[in-house]
C-alpha positions as a printed Julia matrix, in Angstrom:
482×3 Matrix{Float64}:
 35.9    47.31  50.46
 34.47   45.32  47.9
 34.05   42.08  48.45
 36.82   40.01  46.92
 35.49   37.35  45.07
 32.41   38.93  43.45
 35.24   41.36  41.9
 38.09   38.66  40.99
 36.5    38.27  36.96
 37.79   41.92  36.5
 41.36   40.41  37.32
 40.84   37.66  35.22
 40.29   39.76  32.26
 43.64   41.16  33.19
 45.88   38.4   33.84
 44.78   36.94  30.25
 45.64   39.32  28.6
 48.86   39.9   29.83
 51.81   38.41  27.54
 53.9    35.43  28.68
 54.98   32.42  26.98
 52.66   29.58  26.42
 52.87   26.36  28.51
 51.12   23.26  30.13
 50.0    23.4   33.34
 49.44   20.52  36.1
 47.46   20.77  39.26
 47.87   18.18  42.66
 45.07   18.6   44.63
 45.0    16.86  47.79
 41.65   16.67  50.04
 41.2    14.69  52.67
 37.61   15.33  52.84
 36.03   14.95  49.48
 36.13   11.28  48.0
 34.79   10.51  44.87
 33.91   13.97  44.04
 33.76   15.33  40.84
 36.4    18.1   40.24
 35.94   20.83  37.56
 38.34   23.69  36.74
 36.27   26.95  34.78
 37.96   29.6   33.09
 35.72   33.05  32.69
 35.13   33.37  28.71
 32.64   36.41  27.34
 29.66   33.37  27.06
 30.19   32.7   30.78
 31.98   29.96  32.4
 33.89   27.18  30.57
 35.29   24.01  31.65
 39.02   23.39  31.34
 39.45   19.98  32.46
 37.32   17.96  35.05
 37.89   14.81  36.7
 37.28   12.83  40.17
 38.7    13.26  43.09
 40.39    9.18  43.84
 42.35    8.3   47.01
 42.28   11.99  48.33
 43.82   13.65  45.32
 43.18   14.37  41.63
 45.25   16.41  38.72
 43.71   18.59  36.36
 45.68   19.62  33.0
 45.24   22.13  30.31
 47.31   24.53  28.81
 47.71   28.82  29.26
 49.39   31.61  27.26
 49.38   33.69  30.66
 48.89   33.91  34.24
 45.5    33.36  34.27
 43.01   33.45  36.83
 39.86   30.34  37.05
 37.66   28.52  39.68
 37.96   25.36  40.91
 34.74   23.76  42.21
 34.94   20.22  44.23
 31.53   18.72  44.39
 29.16   20.28  46.63
 31.68   22.62  48.58
 30.17   25.31  49.71
 32.18   27.76  47.39
 35.06   27.35  44.81
 38.25   28.29  44.66
 39.98   30.94  42.94
 43.42   30.04  41.87
 45.93   31.85  39.51
 47.23   28.65  37.26
 50.28   29.26  35.08
 52.75   27.04  32.87
 54.18   24.48  35.34
 52.83   22.4   37.9
 51.11   23.51  41.32
 49.83   21.68  44.6
 46.84   23.07  46.06
 45.95   21.16  49.91
 42.08   22.12  49.1
 39.87   23.26  52.79
 37.14   21.4   51.66
 34.6    22.79  54.35
 36.42   27.04  53.92
 37.81   26.59  50.27
 39.02   29.95  50.4
 41.31   28.98  52.91
 43.22   26.3   50.73
 47.17   26.51  50.1
 48.04   27.01  46.88
 52.15   26.22  46.13
 54.08   26.38  43.02
 52.26   29.44  41.2
 54.23   32.5   42.08
 51.35   34.68  40.71
 48.33   32.88  43.2
 51.14   33.5   45.77
 51.85   37.22  44.92
 48.24   38.28  44.71
 47.06   36.71  47.85
 49.68   37.8   49.92
 49.13   41.48  48.08
 44.95   41.1   48.79
 45.45   39.63  52.19
 48.14   42.51  53.09
 45.98   45.1   51.63
 42.61   44.11  53.05
 44.8    44.03  56.64
 45.49   47.79  55.84
 41.37   48.58  54.64
 40.91   47.28  58.12
 42.66   49.59  60.0
 41.79   52.42  57.97
 38.13   51.56  58.33
 38.57   51.38  62.03
 40.56   54.81  62.65
 37.82   56.14  60.33
 35.3    55.13  62.78
 36.9    55.88  66.3
 37.58   59.37  64.39
 34.0    59.82  63.72
 33.39   59.01  67.32
 35.78   61.39  68.86
 34.58   63.99  66.51
 30.83   63.71  68.0
 32.23   64.27  71.55
 34.24   66.6   71.01
 37.49   64.78  72.1
 40.28   66.99  70.52
 43.36   65.09  72.04
 41.42   61.6   70.47
 40.91   63.07  67.05
 44.78   64.4   66.79
 45.9    61.53  67.53
 43.64   59.6   65.5
 44.67   62.1   62.98
 48.31   61.32  62.78
 47.38   57.17  63.08
 45.54   57.67  60.07
 48.06   60.01  58.26
 51.16   57.55  59.53
 48.44   54.72  57.85
 48.47   56.26  54.0
 52.37   56.31  54.35
 52.56   52.56  55.06
 49.95   51.69  51.95
 51.74   53.74  49.57
 54.47   52.41  50.52
 53.28   49.1   50.03
 52.01   49.79  46.93
 55.03   50.82  45.82
 56.7    47.75  46.96
 55.09   45.62  45.16
 54.89   47.72  41.64
 58.74   48.2   41.41
 59.21   44.87  42.55
 57.11   43.24  39.12
 56.87   46.22  37.0
 59.19   44.85  34.97
 57.05   41.8   33.74
 53.32   41.08  33.27
 52.49   40.47  36.97
 52.25   44.32  37.14
 48.92   43.89  35.01
 47.44   42.48  38.27
 48.49   44.89  40.05
 45.95   47.49  39.05
 43.43   45.44  38.72
 43.84   44.25  42.54
 43.82   47.91  42.68
 41.07   48.9   40.96
 38.5    46.28  43.01
 39.39   48.85  45.91
 38.19   51.81  44.0
 41.59   53.54  43.97
 41.31   57.17  43.43
 42.87   59.35  40.63
 46.31   60.03  41.44
 46.54   55.92  43.05
 45.28   54.37  39.16
 47.74   56.86  37.89
 50.78   56.16  39.63
 50.29   52.41  39.13
 49.28   52.96  35.26
 52.91   55.32  34.96
 54.83   52.09  36.44
 54.05   49.94  34.04
 56.75   49.85  31.29
 55.84   50.63  27.53
 56.55   47.02  26.89
 54.02   45.75  29.5
 51.42   48.07  27.66
 49.98   46.05  25.27
 46.66   44.4   26.64
 43.39   44.89  27.02
 43.23   45.37  30.27
 45.83   48.31  30.72
 44.06   50.24  28.02
 40.83   49.75  29.77
 42.55   51.01  32.83
 43.77   54.06  31.39
 39.97   54.6   29.2
 38.7    54.21  33.16
 41.35   56.52  34.12
 39.89   59.38  31.54
 36.18   58.57  32.79
 36.61   59.62  36.54
 36.62   63.07  37.86
 40.23   64.14  36.68
 41.35   67.23  39.84
 43.78   67.45  42.5
 42.88   65.39  45.47
 43.21   67.63  48.41
 43.09   65.54  51.82
 42.13   68.95  53.82
 38.88   68.9   52.11
 37.49   65.63  54.34
 38.96   67.91  57.32
 36.91   70.8   56.22
 33.78   68.78  55.88
 34.19   67.02  59.48
 34.89   70.74  61.06
 31.8    72.43  59.13
 29.89   69.8   60.39
 30.14   70.37  63.58
 29.05   74.57  63.31
 25.59   75.45  64.1
 24.61   77.52  61.09
 22.32   79.16  62.93
 24.36   80.59  66.05
 24.89   84.32  65.72
 28.41   84.91  63.69
 30.41   85.84  66.91
 29.22   82.57  68.82
 29.66   80.93  65.88
 33.14   81.92  65.88
 33.89   80.92  69.76
 32.56   77.29  68.79
 34.88   77.27  65.78
 37.54   78.14  68.38
 36.61   75.75  70.54
 37.18   72.9   68.0
 40.42   73.27  67.93
 41.2    72.92  71.65
 44.38   71.26  72.58
 45.49   70.85  68.6
 49.75   71.54  69.17
 51.35   74.52  68.66
 53.89   75.09  65.78
 55.31   78.24  64.51
 56.5    79.32  60.82
 53.46   77.27  59.6
 53.18   79.33  56.8
 56.82   79.37  55.68
 56.31   75.8   53.96
 56.67   77.21  50.35
 59.46   78.56  47.85
 56.44   80.84  46.39
 53.57   82.32  48.26
 50.39   80.29  48.34
 47.52   79.69  50.51
 48.39   77.52  53.07
 45.39   75.48  55.22
 46.49   73.64  58.46
 43.94   72.41  60.53
 45.69   70.2   62.95
 48.71   72.59  63.6
 49.07   76.47  64.24
 50.42   79.53  65.47
 48.17   82.29  66.47
 47.54   84.01  63.64
 46.62   80.99  61.66
 44.3    80.02  64.12
 42.52   82.96  64.34
 42.32   83.1   61.01
 40.76   79.64  60.24
 38.5    80.1   62.8
 37.13   83.13  61.41
 36.84   81.98  57.94
 35.32   78.58  59.1
 32.54   81.03  60.51
 32.5    82.92  57.74
 31.92   80.21  54.8
 29.62   78.18  57.46
 27.04   81.76  57.66
 27.04   82.35  53.84
 24.68   80.95  51.64
 26.61   78.22  49.72
 29.15   77.12  52.54
 31.73   74.89  51.07
 35.49   74.06  50.81
 36.08   76.1   48.08
 34.28   79.4   49.91
 36.22   78.53  52.84
 39.88   79.17  51.22
 38.33   82.13  49.49
 37.29   83.59  53.01
 40.67   82.45  54.17
 42.68   84.19  50.95
 40.35   87.3   51.55
 41.72   87.8   55.16
 44.74   87.01  54.69
 46.29   88.71  51.85
 46.12   92.71  51.41
 42.96   93.37  48.98
 42.38   89.55  49.17
 44.8    88.45  46.29
 47.99   87.09  46.59
 50.92   88.47  44.75
 54.5    87.11  46.34
 55.15   87.23  49.88
 54.88   90.6   50.85
 50.94   90.84  49.75
 50.73   88.6   52.95
 49.53   90.94  56.07
 52.69   90.57  58.25
 51.85   93.28  59.86
 48.78   92.97  62.73
 48.46   97.01  62.05
 48.46   96.18  58.34
 45.93   93.32  58.99
 43.53   95.36  60.5
 43.76   98.39  58.21
 43.32   95.93  55.0
 40.63   94.3   56.45
 38.8    96.94  58.57
 39.2    99.3   54.57
 37.15   96.21  52.58
 34.36   95.82  55.57
 36.36   92.44  56.4
 35.81   93.73  60.29
 35.14   96.77  62.33
 37.21   98.05  64.8
 35.71   98.33  68.36
 38.84   99.49  70.1
 38.41  103.67  69.58
 35.09  103.06  70.88
 36.02  101.16  74.12
 38.44  103.64  74.89
 41.22  103.49  73.05
 43.81  105.71  72.4
 46.69  105.76  69.4
 49.42  103.49  69.06
 52.76  106.26  68.27
 55.72  103.86  67.89
 58.0   103.06  64.82
 57.24  100.44  63.22
 60.14   98.73  61.36
 60.81   95.2   62.77
 60.9    93.07  59.4
 63.4    95.72  57.61
 65.69   96.01  60.62
 65.74   91.99  60.67
 65.78   90.66  57.42
 68.31   87.7   59.12
 64.72   86.23  60.61
 62.9    86.0   57.0
 64.33   84.22  54.17
 61.65   85.55  51.74
 63.75   88.6   52.14
 66.8    88.41  51.29
 66.18   89.97  48.05
 66.51   93.76  47.88
 63.04   94.36  45.9
 61.6    92.5   48.63
 62.79   94.34  51.63
 62.04   97.49  49.35
 58.42   96.5   49.38
 58.87   95.69  53.33
 59.7    98.97  54.04
 57.61  100.79  52.09
 54.72   98.62  53.79
 55.68   99.84  57.31
 55.94  103.96  55.39
 52.81  103.51  55.1
 52.04  101.29  58.79
 53.81  104.69  60.57
 51.5   107.15  58.41
 48.24  105.23  59.28
 48.15  104.13  62.94
 45.98  102.0   64.81
 44.47  101.9   68.45
 44.7   100.0   70.98
 43.77   99.77  74.7
 46.21   99.92  77.45
 46.13   96.7   79.6
 45.65   98.41  82.61
 41.94   99.01  81.88
 40.91   96.23  80.49
 39.17   95.07  83.02
 36.81   98.01  83.34
 35.85   97.94  79.86
 36.25   93.76  79.29
 32.09   93.58  79.63
 31.88   95.72  76.51
 33.96   93.62  74.59
 31.77   90.63  72.9
 32.72   87.08  72.53
 33.75   86.41  69.52
 35.93   89.56  68.92
 39.48   89.33  67.62
 42.42   90.09  70.15
 45.22   91.92  68.68
 47.61   92.04  71.59
 50.52   95.12  71.42
 53.75   94.77  73.19
 56.95   96.75  74.22
 59.3    94.72  71.87
 61.03   97.99  69.98
 60.19   97.75  65.84
 57.17   96.31  66.44
 52.91   96.81  66.49
 51.41   93.71  68.08
 53.42   90.46  69.4
 49.86   87.66  69.97
 46.42   87.4   69.03
 43.95   85.17  69.83
 39.43   85.18  70.14
 37.5    86.19  73.42
 35.46   84.26  74.7
 33.12   84.83  78.12
 33.33   81.78  80.68
 31.01   82.09  84.07
 30.38   86.04  83.31
 34.27   86.58  82.95
 36.46   87.61  79.42
 38.98   84.82  78.58
 40.8    84.14  75.35
 41.23   81.33  72.98
 44.86   81.58  71.28
 47.04   79.2   69.96
 50.22   79.14  73.11
 53.66   78.97  72.49
 54.5    78.39  76.1
 51.59   76.11  76.25
 52.75   74.02  72.99
 48.77   73.71  71.91
 45.95   75.8   71.92
 44.37   76.94  74.84
 41.79   79.08  76.64
 43.4    81.55  79.02
 43.09   80.07  82.47
 42.17   83.38  84.48
 40.6    86.51  82.82
 41.85   88.28  79.6
 42.63   91.02  81.7
 44.87   89.21  84.44
 46.39   87.08  81.82
 48.19   90.41  80.39
 48.87   91.68  83.44
 50.97   88.73  83.99
 53.19   89.05  80.68
 55.71   91.81  81.17
 56.16   92.66  77.38
 52.1    92.74  76.48
 51.27   96.38  76.63
 47.79   96.48  75.62
 44.67   95.01  73.13
 42.81   95.75  69.93
 39.48   94.53  69.26
 37.57   93.68  66.18
 34.48   92.33  65.18
 34.21   90.15  62.43
 31.09   91.14  59.85
């Protein structure tokens, strides 16, 4: 946060340019600690500070008078006080209980502008201090890989952002029909508001209050900023990527990325949030598929020549969509068989299942077209036909799987960081769950976003035992990320 008193001059420029009725002001100063001291009231001009009025404190009181054409920020000095008091002066009278030892703690009464200003800045300072505290704890939690603490703090930060937005909207809505809205903009500028926030405030100012120098200055300031959509996920990506070691082999980098998300909450249907198909990224909640794809994309990005948020997005899209291109709901690789076929064809992954002793998965795949009521995007006949065509292709290009009763004997040959796809006996469906392989004490296990545990977990026992304990799971396919 910028130092408040070093930036008050920006506020002065703004307030002095807001148009209100001209008027005389009177200030009554009371202080028991500064008898026989000279009191001076200054305004800032292009040539520096200029005295508005000067008098001596007698019997603990002094009176200052002058003329203002708007609520104006001025500076009150008394004798050898250690600081000055910035005060908004406006038409009418105001009383000041001056705190000689700590001028900034003085009480100003009778100036509505000053009251609004101090209330706003003090409250905003509290919010900023809270945000700084959360960020500090969040950095520490991430360094210590405390995923539970990270999740809680990130939720706290999102809640705080909502509170700050509501706070800003309250002040702007309350005062946007008066010149006081101008000073709110300047106060926001002191805190280096981002593009979206500043634009929100500027748009709230009605046209009749835009004819002032500072409004124009704020508009110009906004133009000079880099105007681009603000993606709150970018910071999360940067923190996650910073925790990954690029020198690790890709498969171990995948394991490390998967470990980062341990205990993050499970949420089904995370990709069904937009009316039109768009790339959805969520680092805080996962279903099994988005967990696996996000982990793989983070590792692939980290191993690339130029890791970046944009590169990560491209990697994720390339894995999730047929041919890496988003062209509607059916371009997403909904069936794991389709995902495997398309990504193997484009050399994003290598299918290890056959060489590990797998056998062909022969069953009719038609779950989506047979149950369109479960998929809101299949309500139109065109999308439903496209899904049926996709299912026909899947049924022509069978994938392999390893029956679950054979997994134990080949588990030593499954590399860490492999993509695990779990087949099911459910009619019309090929695979029902996915995860990431990891070896612990020589035992092959799996990281996965579990709907039962409601979070990202590691199987407590060997992968082979886990599968034998799941009635409807029949086996696995194993893929290596390239």
